[in-house]
N, C-alpha and C positions, 0 to 999 in steps of 0.2 A: 492303908497301904496294900498294894497288890502283892500276892504271894504266888509261888508256883502252883500250889494246891488250888487256888481260886481260878487261875488261868486254865488249869486242867479241867476243873468243873465246868467252866463256861464252854470249853471246846467239846466236852462230852455231851453237853446239852444239845449242841447243834450238829455234831458230826458223829457218825457211827464209825468208831475207830477200832481197829484190830490191835493196835499198840499205840500208847501215848505216854510220853515222859516229858516233864517240864522241870527245869531247874533254873535257879536265878537268885538274885540278891535283893529283890524288891523293886528294882528299876530296869535291870538288864536280865533278859531271860533267853534260854535256849530250849527249843522243843523239837522232839522227834514225833512225827504224826504219820501213822500208817492207816490208810483207809481206801476202800474200793471207790470212794467218791472221786479219787484222783485219776482213775483210769481214763486215758484219752485226753487229759488236760496238760497244758504246758506248765512250766514252773511258775510263770506269772499267774496263770489261772488258778493254780493250786494255792498260791499265796493269797489271792483275792478271796478264795473260800475261807481261809483262816481269818483274814481281816474282817470279812462280813460276820463271821461267827463272834468275833470279839467286839465289833461295833465301836462305840465311842471310847471304850477302854484303851484302844490303841492311840487315841488322840490325847487322853487325859492321864491315864494311870500307868501305861507301859511305855517307857522311854525307848527301849530297843527289844526286839524279838527276833532272834536268829532261828530259822526253822529249816528242818529237813522234812520234806513232804514226800512220802513214798507210797506206791501201791503195794499191796500184799506180795505180789511176785517180785517187785524190786527189793523189798525188805528181805525176802527169803534168799535172794541171790547175793546178798552182801556177805 
């Protein structure tokens, strides 16, 4: 069964994050991801980065993932 900690570990392996939190119940998850990699990318492109990092887990193990993808400057201005 997928856990928030596993998702966080998978993301940390692929993306250099300044801030990363993942919560969830085993099927439905919410993530806040702050990374310089999102600079200049649209919301769709940012989500594609996350989907690529999680690969087949998005098809098989994760039923739903709500994400907030921010650049460091967006994160600081919140």
